One Martini backbone bead per residue (centre of mass of N, CA, C, O) as a GRO file, in nm:
protein
  398
    1MET     BB    1  -1.444   3.475  -0.811
    2HIS     BB    2  -1.263   3.291  -1.000
    3THR     BB    3  -1.224   3.080  -1.252
    4PRO     BB    4  -1.111   2.782  -1.257
    5ASP     BB    5  -0.912   2.559  -1.424
    6PHE     BB    6  -1.005   2.352  -1.198
    7ASP     BB    7  -1.169   2.161  -0.979
    8VAL     BB    8  -0.921   1.950  -0.957
    9VAL     BB    9  -0.607   1.873  -0.791
   10VAL     BB   10  -0.362   1.616  -0.818
   11VAL     BB   11  -0.094   1.531  -0.595
   12GLY     BB   12   0.008   1.261  -0.699
   13LEU     BB   13   0.040   0.922  -0.885
   14GLY     BB   14  -0.008   0.692  -0.715
   15ALA     BB   15  -0.216   0.505  -0.559
   16MET     BB   16  -0.406   0.744  -0.465
   17GLY     BB   17  -0.395   0.941  -0.709
   18ALA     BB   18  -0.491   0.753  -0.937
   19ALA     BB   19  -0.762   0.678  -0.806
   20THR     BB   20  -0.872   0.968  -0.784
   21LEU     BB   21  -0.860   1.053  -1.078
   22TYR     BB   22  -1.048   0.831  -1.185
   23GLN     BB   23  -1.300   0.893  -1.006
   24LEU     BB   24  -1.339   1.184  -1.100
   25ALA     BB   25  -1.369   1.125  -1.404
   26LYS     BB   26  -1.625   0.945  -1.375
   27ARG     BB   27  -1.781   1.223  -1.258
   28GLY     BB   28  -1.691   1.475  -1.453
   29VAL     BB   29  -1.436   1.601  -1.354
   30LYS     BB   30  -1.217   1.866  -1.365
   31VAL     BB   31  -0.892   1.716  -1.391
   32LEU     BB   32  -0.562   1.728  -1.238
   33GLY     BB   33  -0.244   1.565  -1.269
   34ILE     BB   34   0.063   1.548  -1.062
   35ASP     BB   35   0.411   1.443  -1.118
   36ARG     BB   36   0.757   1.419  -1.065
   37PHE     BB   37   0.706   1.178  -1.234
   38THR     BB   38   0.641   0.876  -1.434
   39PRO     BB   39   0.375   0.698  -1.419
   40PRO     BB   40   0.490   0.424  -1.335
   41HIS     BB   41   0.727   0.395  -1.061
   42ASP     BB   42   1.047   0.341  -0.847
   43LEU     BB   43   1.048   0.623  -0.632
   44GLY     BB   44   0.853   0.511  -0.412
   45SER     BB   45   0.585   0.286  -0.301
   46SER     BB   46   0.433   0.192  -0.592
   47HIS     BB   47   0.604  -0.098  -0.606
   48GLY     BB   48   0.721  -0.445  -0.687
   49ASP     BB   49   0.471  -0.604  -0.859
   50THR     BB   50   0.359  -0.660  -0.550
   51ARG     BB   51   0.051  -0.663  -0.339
   52ILE     BB   52  -0.113  -0.710  -0.065
   53THR     BB   53  -0.447  -0.858  -0.020
   54ARG     BB   54  -0.705  -0.809   0.230
   55GLN     BB   55  -0.986  -0.803   0.451
   56ALA     BB   56  -0.854  -0.886   0.724
   57VAL     BB   57  -0.721  -0.616   0.892
   58GLY     BB   58  -0.498  -0.610   1.155
   59GLU     BB   59  -0.470  -0.288   1.189
   60GLY     BB   60  -0.798  -0.251   1.151
   61ALA     BB   61  -1.141  -0.196   1.114
   62ALA     BB   62  -1.132   0.064   0.923
   63TYR     BB   63  -1.007  -0.108   0.668
   64VAL     BB   64  -1.206  -0.323   0.566
   65PRO     BB   65  -1.398  -0.169   0.361
   66LEU     BB   66  -1.162  -0.082   0.177
   67ALA     BB   67  -1.058  -0.361   0.091
   68ILE     BB   68  -1.318  -0.471  -0.028
   69ARG     BB   69  -1.373  -0.243  -0.238
   70SER     BB   70  -1.105  -0.260  -0.393
   71GLN     BB   71  -1.147  -0.540  -0.514
   72GLN     BB   72  -1.393  -0.457  -0.681
   73ILE     BB   73  -1.257  -0.236  -0.853
   74TRP     BB   74  -1.047  -0.415  -0.993
   75ARG     BB   75  -1.257  -0.586  -1.138
   76GLU     BB   76  -1.386  -0.352  -1.293
   77LEU     BB   77  -1.130  -0.270  -1.445
   78GLU     BB   78  -1.084  -0.534  -1.593
   79SER     BB   79  -1.346  -0.509  -1.759
   80GLU     BB   80  -1.284  -0.230  -1.895
   81LEU     BB   81  -0.971  -0.359  -1.985
   82GLU     BB   82  -0.971  -0.643  -2.122
   83SER     BB   83  -0.825  -0.576  -2.411
   84GLU     BB   84  -0.550  -0.441  -2.253
   85LEU     BB   85  -0.492  -0.682  -2.064
   86ASP     BB   86  -0.248  -0.942  -1.982
   87VAL     BB   87  -0.326  -0.914  -1.676
   88GLN     BB   88  -0.420  -0.918  -1.373
   89LEU     BB   89  -0.463  -0.709  -1.100
   90PHE     BB   90  -0.606  -0.953  -0.936
   91GLU     BB   91  -0.476  -1.218  -0.731
   92GLN     BB   92  -0.657  -1.503  -0.607
   93CYS     BB   93  -0.450  -1.691  -0.374
   94GLY     BB   94  -0.439  -1.592  -0.103
   95VAL     BB   95  -0.388  -1.559   0.264
   96LEU     BB   96  -0.115  -1.597   0.503
   97VAL     BB   97  -0.138  -1.563   0.851
   98MET     BB   98   0.140  -1.579   1.090
   99THR     BB   99   0.266  -1.730   1.387
  100SER     BB  100   0.635  -1.774   1.414
  101SER     BB  101   0.821  -1.888   1.706
  102ALA     BB  102   1.063  -1.977   1.947
  103THR     BB  103   0.981  -1.704   2.060
  104ALA     BB  104   0.813  -1.526   2.267
  105PRO     BB  105   0.599  -1.290   2.233
  106ALA     BB  106   0.477  -1.013   2.291
  107ALA     BB  107   0.164  -0.943   2.412
  108ASP     BB  108   0.131  -0.681   2.181
  109SER     BB  109   0.207  -0.827   1.907
  110ALA     BB  110   0.215  -1.080   1.693
  111ALA     BB  111  -0.024  -1.251   1.798
  112ASP     BB  112  -0.242  -1.029   1.767
  113PHE     BB  113  -0.254  -1.008   1.460
  114THR     BB  114  -0.370  -1.287   1.400
  115LYS     BB  115  -0.610  -1.271   1.600
  116HIS     BB  116  -0.732  -1.015   1.481
  117SER     BB  117  -0.793  -1.130   1.204
  118ILE     BB  118  -0.988  -1.345   1.303
  119GLU     BB  119  -1.189  -1.155   1.443
  120LEU     BB  120  -1.261  -0.981   1.192
  121ALA     BB  121  -1.370  -1.213   1.023
  122ARG     BB  122  -1.599  -1.294   1.212
  123ARG     BB  123  -1.737  -1.009   1.233
  124ASN     BB  124  -1.750  -0.985   0.886
  125GLY     BB  125  -1.785  -1.260   0.725
  126ILE     BB  126  -1.504  -1.381   0.650
  127GLU     BB  127  -1.350  -1.602   0.481
  128HIS     BB  128  -1.195  -1.875   0.677
  129GLU     BB  129  -0.898  -2.018   0.839
  130VAL     BB  130  -0.769  -2.215   1.106
  131LEU     BB  131  -0.420  -2.295   1.161
  132ASP     BB  132  -0.183  -2.517   1.217
  133ALA     BB  133   0.125  -2.631   1.160
  134ALA     BB  134   0.044  -2.897   1.021
  135GLN     BB  135  -0.157  -2.771   0.819
  136ILE     BB  136   0.038  -2.583   0.681
  137ARG     BB  137   0.243  -2.798   0.578
  138GLN     BB  138   0.044  -2.971   0.415
  139ARG     BB  139  -0.059  -2.738   0.217
  140PHE     BB  140   0.237  -2.570   0.259
  141PRO     BB  141   0.552  -2.702   0.218
  142GLN     BB  142   0.738  -2.440   0.227
  143PHE     BB  143   0.671  -2.428   0.563
  144ALA     BB  144   0.826  -2.659   0.722
  145PRO     BB  145   1.013  -2.481   0.941
  146ILE     BB  146   0.808  -2.410   1.121
  147HIS     BB  147   0.680  -2.375   1.414
  148ASP     BB  148   0.481  -2.571   1.621
  149SER     BB  149   0.321  -2.295   1.733
  150ALA     BB  150   0.176  -2.217   1.495
  151LEU     BB  151  -0.047  -1.958   1.369
  152GLY     BB  152  -0.322  -1.955   1.130
  153TYR     BB  153  -0.451  -1.735   0.865
  154PHE     BB  154  -0.689  -1.810   0.607
  155GLU     BB  155  -0.762  -1.619   0.299
  156PRO     BB  156  -0.906  -1.688  -0.006
  157GLY     BB  157  -0.981  -1.376  -0.103
  158GLY     BB  158  -0.700  -1.316  -0.130
  159GLY     BB  159  -0.364  -1.165  -0.226
  160TYR     BB  160  -0.272  -0.983  -0.520
  161VAL     BB  161  -0.138  -0.689  -0.660
  162ARG     BB  162  -0.054  -0.472  -0.938
  163PRO     BB  163   0.072  -0.169  -0.905
  164GLU     BB  164   0.159  -0.066  -1.184
  165ARG     BB  165  -0.104  -0.161  -1.332
  166CYS     BB  166  -0.308  -0.006  -1.161
  167ILE     BB  167  -0.205   0.274  -1.223
  168GLU     BB  168  -0.218   0.260  -1.531
  169ALA     BB  169  -0.520   0.193  -1.554
  170GLN     BB  170  -0.627   0.454  -1.412
  171LEU     BB  171  -0.491   0.659  -1.600
  172THR     BB  172  -0.615   0.559  -1.862
  173ARG     BB  173  -0.912   0.600  -1.779
  174ALA     BB  174  -0.897   0.897  -1.700
  175GLN     BB  175  -0.816   1.002  -1.980
  176ALA     BB  176  -1.062   0.881  -2.135
  177LEU     BB  177  -1.257   1.066  -1.929
  178GLY     BB  178  -1.080   1.369  -1.933
  179ALA     BB  179  -0.825   1.370  -1.801
  180THR     BB  180  -0.531   1.532  -1.670
  181TRP     BB  181  -0.175   1.448  -1.701
  182ILE     BB  182   0.151   1.503  -1.533
  183GLY     BB  183   0.490   1.442  -1.581
  184GLY     BB  184   0.787   1.567  -1.451
  185GLU     BB  185   0.647   1.750  -1.207
  186THR     BB  186   0.697   1.978  -0.944
  187VAL     BB  187   0.544   2.067  -0.664
  188THR     BB  188   0.609   2.376  -0.465
  189ALA     BB  189   0.306   2.504  -0.418
  190LEU     BB  190   0.049   2.615  -0.181
  191ALA     BB  191  -0.248   2.833  -0.214
  192ASN     BB  192  -0.457   3.084  -0.125
  193GLU     BB  193  -0.695   3.234  -0.377
  194ASP     BB  194  -0.989   3.365  -0.405
  195GLY     BB  195  -1.110   3.075  -0.291
  196LEU     BB  196  -0.866   2.916  -0.393
  197VAL     BB  197  -0.624   2.698  -0.540
  198ARG     BB  198  -0.277   2.726  -0.572
  199ILE     BB  199  -0.069   2.557  -0.813
  200THR     BB  200   0.285   2.516  -0.804
  201SER     BB  201   0.527   2.460  -1.051
  202GLN     BB  202   0.787   2.434  -1.269
  203GLY     BB  203   0.565   2.473  -1.531
  204ARG     BB  204   0.319   2.594  -1.344
  205SER     BB  205   0.001   2.777  -1.282
  206VAL     BB  206  -0.289   2.682  -1.094
  207THR     BB  207  -0.639   2.654  -1.046
  208ALA     BB  208  -0.868   2.542  -0.777
  209GLY     BB  209  -1.118   2.435  -0.578
  210LYS     BB  210  -0.934   2.173  -0.534
  211ALA     BB  211  -0.701   1.975  -0.335
  212ILE     BB  212  -0.506   1.664  -0.365
  213VAL     BB  213  -0.263   1.516  -0.148
  214CYS     BB  214  -0.029   1.242  -0.275
  215ALA     BB  215   0.310   1.269  -0.191
  216GLY     BB  216   0.420   1.111   0.027
  217MET     BB  217   0.759   1.159   0.098
  218TRP     BB  218   0.693   1.478   0.002
  219SER     BB  219   0.488   1.610   0.206
  220SER     BB  220   0.641   1.777   0.416
  221GLU     BB  221   0.767   1.990   0.228
  222LEU     BB  222   0.488   2.090   0.108
  223LEU     BB  223   0.298   2.118   0.389
  224GLY     BB  224   0.421   2.122   0.656
  225ALA     BB  225   0.256   2.206   0.913
  226PRO     BB  226   0.245   1.905   1.097
  227PHE     BB  227   0.390   1.700   0.896
  228ASP     BB  228   0.698   1.743   0.971
  229GLN     BB  229   0.633   1.587   1.261
  230LEU     BB  230   0.467   1.312   1.166
  231LEU     BB  231   0.667   1.231   0.933
  232ARG     BB  232   0.828   0.930   0.811
  233VAL     BB  233   1.108   0.786   0.639
  234CYS     BB  234   1.127   0.434   0.537
  235ARG     BB  235   1.339   0.203   0.446
  236GLN     BB  236   1.291  -0.063   0.200
  237THR     BB  237   1.333  -0.416   0.129
  238LEU     BB  238   1.356  -0.625  -0.168
  239TYR     BB  239   1.325  -0.985  -0.255
  240TRP     BB  240   1.457  -1.234  -0.499
  241PHE     BB  241   1.456  -1.581  -0.476
  242LYS     BB  242   1.565  -1.866  -0.582
  243LEU     BB  243   1.448  -2.165  -0.683
  244ALA     BB  244   1.426  -2.480  -0.639
  245GLN     BB  245   1.482  -2.805  -0.798
  246PRO     BB  246   1.228  -2.900  -0.700
  247THR     BB  247   0.943  -2.747  -0.589
  248PRO     BB  248   0.731  -2.723  -0.292
  249PHE     BB  249   0.532  -2.553  -0.418
  250ALA     BB  250   0.227  -2.501  -0.451
  251PRO     BB  251   0.024  -2.431  -0.714
  252ARG     BB  252  -0.149  -2.278  -0.471
  253SER     BB  253  -0.014  -2.007  -0.344
  254PRO     BB  254   0.030  -1.773  -0.102
  255SER     BB  255   0.028  -1.511   0.049
  256PHE     BB  256   0.240  -1.362   0.319
  257ILE     BB  257   0.252  -1.341   0.690
  258ILE     BB  258   0.522  -1.321   0.931
  259HIS     BB  259   0.526  -1.351   1.284
  260GLY     BB  260   0.734  -1.277   1.527
  261ALA     BB  261   0.892  -1.154   1.819
  262SER     BB  262   0.995  -0.942   1.601
  263GLU     BB  263   1.087  -0.739   1.351
  264ALA     BB  264   1.328  -0.937   1.261
  265GLU     BB  265   1.090  -1.189   1.241
  266THR     BB  266   0.945  -1.025   1.011
  267CYS     BB  267   0.736  -1.103   0.717
  268TYR     BB  268   0.678  -1.088   0.356
  269GLY     BB  269   0.493  -1.238   0.066
  270PHE     BB  270   0.508  -1.449  -0.237
  271PRO     BB  271   0.432  -1.621  -0.484
  272PRO     BB  272   0.525  -1.755  -0.758
  273VAL     BB  273   0.568  -1.620  -1.057
  274PRO     BB  274   0.509  -1.699  -1.356
  275GLY     BB  275   0.841  -1.745  -1.503
  276GLU     BB  276   1.055  -1.657  -1.260
  277GLY     BB  277   1.174  -1.855  -1.024
  278SER     BB  278   1.071  -1.687  -0.763
  279MET     BB  279   1.079  -1.524  -0.435
  280LYS     BB  280   0.912  -1.281  -0.262
  281ILE     BB  281   1.068  -1.081   0.002
  282ALA     BB  282   1.000  -0.893   0.313
  283THR     BB  283   1.040  -0.617   0.519
  284GLU     BB  284   1.007  -0.411   0.821
  285GLN     BB  285   1.124  -0.075   0.904
  286TYR     BB  286   1.131   0.192   1.191
  287SER     BB  287   1.421   0.301   1.301
  288ALA     BB  288   1.504   0.422   1.023
  289THR     BB  289   1.566   0.739   0.876
  290SER     BB  290   1.487   0.916   0.578
  291LEU     BB  291   1.553   1.092   0.281
  292PRO     BB  292   1.419   1.128  -0.022
  293ASP     BB  293   1.689   1.249  -0.185
  294THR     BB  294   1.891   1.018  -0.012
  295LEU     BB  295   1.801   0.747  -0.082
  296ASP     BB  296   1.891   0.420  -0.065
  297ARG     BB  297   1.859   0.217  -0.375
  298GLN     BB  298   2.052  -0.008  -0.264
  299VAL     BB  299   2.125  -0.351  -0.232
  300SER     BB  300   2.312  -0.533  -0.039
  301SER     BB  301   2.475  -0.826   0.018
  302ALA     BB  302   2.440  -0.819   0.326
  303GLU     BB  303   2.132  -0.791   0.327
  304ALA     BB  304   2.071  -1.054   0.171
  305GLU     BB  305   2.211  -1.250   0.365
  306GLN     BB  306   2.044  -1.178   0.615
  307MET     BB  307   1.767  -1.246   0.503
  308TYR     BB  308   1.816  -1.544   0.452
  309ARG     BB  309   1.915  -1.634   0.736
  310GLN     BB  310   1.671  -1.505   0.923
  311LEU     BB  311   1.404  -1.587   0.720
  312VAL     BB  312   1.421  -1.800   0.496
  313ALA     BB  313   1.560  -2.052   0.631
  314VAL     BB  314   1.341  -2.062   0.884
  315ASN     BB  315   1.056  -2.074   0.682
  316PHE     BB  316   1.189  -2.234   0.429
  317THR     BB  317   1.159  -2.443   0.144
  318GLY     BB  318   1.305  -2.415  -0.182
  319VAL     BB  319   1.514  -2.175  -0.119
  320THR     BB  320   1.767  -1.993  -0.231
  321PRO     BB  321   2.047  -1.763  -0.201
  322GLN     BB  322   1.979  -1.660  -0.479
  323LEU     BB  323   1.978  -1.348  -0.624
  324VAL     BB  324   1.779  -1.203  -0.869
  325LYS     BB  325   1.652  -0.951  -0.709
  326SER     BB  326   1.608  -0.596  -0.620
  327ALA     BB  327   1.460  -0.344  -0.389
  328VAL     BB  328   1.341  -0.004  -0.320
  329CYS     BB  329   1.143   0.148  -0.070
  330ALA     BB  330   0.896   0.379   0.083
  331TYR     BB  331   0.782   0.471   0.397
  332THR     BB  332   0.520   0.671   0.522
  333VAL     BB  333   0.507   0.756   0.872
  334THR     BB  334   0.321   0.742   1.147
  335PRO     BB  335   0.300   0.714   1.488
  336ASP     BB  336   0.046   0.480   1.439
  337SER     BB  337   0.038   0.367   1.132
  338GLY     BB  338  -0.167   0.548   1.011
  339PHE     BB  339  -0.367   0.737   0.842
  340ILE     BB  340  -0.403   1.042   0.644
  341ILE     BB  341  -0.742   1.193   0.611
  342ASP     BB  342  -0.749   1.541   0.553
  343GLN     BB  343  -0.753   1.855   0.628
  344HIS     BB  344  -0.585   2.126   0.606
  345PRO     BB  345  -0.533   2.349   0.871
  346ARG     BB  346  -0.434   2.611   0.663
  347LEU     BB  347  -0.572   2.496   0.392
  348ALA     BB  348  -0.814   2.551   0.193
  349ASN     BB  349  -0.926   2.283   0.003
  350VAL     BB  350  -0.712   2.074   0.136
  351THR     BB  351  -0.629   1.739   0.087
  352VAL     BB  352  -0.485   1.479   0.281
  353VAL     BB  353  -0.297   1.171   0.161
  354SER     BB  354  -0.113   1.110   0.436
  355ALA     BB  355   0.012   0.837   0.550
  356CYS     BB  356   0.035   0.474   0.471
  357SER     BB  357   0.249   0.296   0.633
  358GLY     BB  358   0.275   0.035   0.412
  359HIS     BB  359  -0.074  -0.025   0.378
  360GLY     BB  360  -0.227   0.124   0.117
  361PHE     BB  361  -0.286  -0.030  -0.151
  362LYS     BB  362  -0.537  -0.213  -0.066
  363HIS     BB  363  -0.710   0.083  -0.029
  364SER     BB  364  -0.690   0.289  -0.273
  365ALA     BB  365  -0.943   0.257  -0.451
  366ALA     BB  366  -1.148   0.340  -0.223
  367ILE     BB  367  -1.026   0.613  -0.152
  368GLY     BB  368  -1.068   0.744  -0.426
  369GLU     BB  369  -1.375   0.718  -0.417
  370ALA     BB  370  -1.426   0.874  -0.152
  371LEU     BB  371  -1.304   1.143  -0.246
  372ALA     BB  372  -1.492   1.184  -0.486
  373GLN     BB  373  -1.752   1.187  -0.324
  374ARG     BB  374  -1.679   1.435  -0.149
  375CYS     BB  375  -1.648   1.635  -0.385
  376VAL     BB  376  -1.943   1.587  -0.510
  377ASP     BB  377  -2.140   1.504  -0.237
  378GLY     BB  378  -1.998   1.551   0.066
  379ARG     BB  379  -1.968   1.229   0.077
  380SER     BB  380  -1.908   0.894   0.195
  381ASP     BB  381  -1.954   0.556   0.221
  382VAL     BB  382  -1.690   0.569   0.376
  383ASP     BB  383  -1.545   0.593   0.680
  384LEU     BB  384  -1.273   0.848   0.756
  385SER     BB  385  -1.241   0.946   1.064
  386ALA     BB  386  -0.993   0.766   1.167
  387PHE     BB  387  -0.788   0.967   0.973
  388SER     BB  388  -0.745   1.201   1.148
  389LEU     BB  389  -0.559   1.454   1.300
  390GLN     BB  390  -0.686   1.468   1.592
  391ARG     BB  391  -0.551   1.214   1.727
  392PHE     BB  392  -0.270   1.358   1.792
  393SER     BB  393  -0.398   1.571   2.005
  394SER     BB  394  -0.588   1.354   2.176
  395GLY     BB  395  -0.444   1.050   2.189
  396GLN     BB  396  -0.552   0.885   1.972
  397ALA     BB  397  -0.586   0.554   1.834
  398LEU     BB  398  -0.626   0.299   1.594
   0.00000   0.00000   0.00000
């Protein structure tokens, strides 16, 4: 076997890739990162100024230790880069998860998410409060229009992270620790050769002992079967609406997730960021599939008007219809909306880390650490077995 050019090559430097590159560099691994753009950028999933983080993750118990550890890593990064950061990476403003709808939700949908969050918090000793509609309105008056039947889960330890700054911070530290990374270069092929992995891009061809692919919505094209059948790209829209003055928002407002009776009545968002005078709010849609290279990256006025009418006006007071800005991102989604973190079934020494199904950023720092531990030590502190490919052939769901 020839001596590889690198111990590990990381393909894709978004949330997962940047975290993995940083954690490998911390462990003295000779590592190269490659991204088709120059991160942080707004052409994938890891952008939009803010991303919710919470510890009791309603999507499933397997995510809880990853979310908790990720928050710790962001605080560690803040300490490492204290003299270089102008804002915190992690803003602990709390998270409010609630079910609020005049229409009764389906038995297995919205209500379960809030109740599941409460149950996970109780099971894992996570500090939280359970609030009714009156308590929510009293503490957070911006939610005055919510339905009287609303049920809320408030987690004071949650909040939001700054995705672009988190990626930049991890790439900065990785480079300072000896990692190499290249932007503006697309990886076109992966192959096994003489016991190594050959990674071919538009600008170079290198070998590595291992490759970790974090290519997001470009994963299907690069990885082939079975990923081309498992992964879908779903366009998502983000909105920032101007606040009325004076604003009813409490000085310490939380990030929020509101579940209605259907996908169309469900949204998430963030407290006003100081100095911006607006509130960011977004939905999630999984019915329409897009292609990465033809994704519509413009938000239409009709989309903004519908967002305000259907979700902002019925859940908030003190938010005007004036759109300050908008953005588009893409979720790469699996059939059960869980992650895939597993070995490629046909390529030896290639680990696939996709798709994150729209809720990956809050877990990314810990996943990067776990992948680095597996590369160096052969095992990780956090159990990643729930994210294996096997569940799709065995019929198991997260």
